[in-house]
C-alpha positions in Angstrom: 111.2 86.7 72.1 113.2 86.7 68.9 112.1 88.9 65.9 110.1 86.9 63.5 108.9 87.1 60.0 106.5 85.1 57.8 108.0 84.4 54.3 106.6 83.6 50.9 108.9 83.1 47.9 108.9 86.0 45.4 110.6 86.6 42.1 113.9 87.8 43.5 113.9 86.4 47.0 111.1 86.4 49.5 108.1 88.6 50.5 108.2 89.0 54.3 105.6 90.1 56.8 106.6 91.3 60.3 105.0 89.0 62.8 104.8 91.8 65.4 102.6 93.8 63.0 100.5 90.7 62.2 99.9 90.2 65.9 99.0 93.9 66.5 96.6 94.0 63.5 94.8 90.8 64.5 94.7 91.4 68.3 90.9 92.2 68.3 89.9 89.5 65.8 87.4 86.9 67.1 89.1 83.7 68.2 88.0 80.6 66.4 88.9 76.9 66.8 90.6 75.1 63.9 91.1 71.4 63.7 94.7 70.3 63.1 93.7 68.5 59.9 92.8 72.0 58.4 96.4 73.1 58.7 98.0 72.4 55.4 101.5 73.3 56.5 101.6 70.1 58.7 102.4 68.2 55.6 104.6 70.7 53.9 108.2 72.0 54.3 107.4 75.0 56.5 110.6 75.7 58.3 113.3 74.9 55.8 112.5 76.9 52.6 115.6 79.0 52.1 118.4 78.0 49.9 120.7 77.3 52.8 118.1 75.9 55.1 118.7 72.3 56.1 117.0 70.1 58.6 120.1 69.2 60.6 119.8 67.4 64.0 120.8 70.7 65.7 118.1 72.7 63.9 115.4 70.0 64.7 116.4 70.1 68.3 115.9 73.9 68.3 112.5 73.5 66.8 111.6 70.9 69.5 112.7 73.4 72.2 110.4 76.0 70.5 107.6 73.5 70.3 108.0 72.6 74.0 108.0 76.3 75.0 105.0 77.2 72.8 102.1 78.8 74.7 98.8 77.4 73.4 96.8 80.3 75.0 97.9 82.6 72.3 96.0 82.0 69.0 97.8 81.2 65.8 97.3 83.7 63.0 95.9 82.6 59.7 95.7 84.3 56.3 92.5 84.7 54.4 93.0 81.3 52.8 93.9 79.6 56.1 97.6 79.5 55.8 99.7 79.8 59.0 101.2 83.3 59.2 102.3 82.8 62.8 102.2 79.9 65.3 103.5 76.8 63.6 105.3 75.7 66.8 101.9 76.1 68.6 100.3 73.9 65.9 103.0 71.3 66.3 102.5 71.3 70.1 98.8 71.0 69.8 99.2 68.0 67.5 101.8 66.4 69.7 99.5 66.7 72.7 96.5 65.3 70.7 94.4 68.4 70.8 91.3 68.4 68.6 91.4 72.2 68.1 93.8 75.0 68.0 92.9 78.6 68.9 93.2 80.9 65.9 92.5 84.3 64.4 92.0 84.8 60.7 92.5 87.7 58.4 89.5 88.5 56.2 91.7 90.1 53.5 95.3 89.5 52.5 97.9 92.1 53.7 100.6 93.5 51.5 104.1 92.3 52.6 106.3 94.6 54.8 109.2 93.7 52.6 109.3 92.6 49.0 112.0 90.6 47.1 114.3 90.4 50.2 116.4 87.7 51.7 116.2 86.7 55.4 119.7 87.9 56.2 118.9 91.4 54.9 116.0 91.9 57.3 116.3 93.9 60.5 116.5 91.6 63.6 
């Protein structure tokens, strides 16, 4: 699997969380069911936030591949306020298949980012 990060805009780039670390820290959390309508990111620009990010046909095809390959047995990871830290392709697949619920784990407290004020191309992959 490709190296992944969760990004939030910061003053001078992005704050980034290593998804492998999020998975490890949340592995023993209780699994809950979340209705797709609770996922705010479904109606937001989630995948194309960077200054050079553009929803080209090729990039959309790549996301469709990732959605098709998504494994719904793994729970998505939510922040304290319910934001998707990992698993948006699983969310998209669940919606596409008409599921009423998505398996999720949720952090009780926000975690500090692994990287602050960084750009995607400067992260280790």
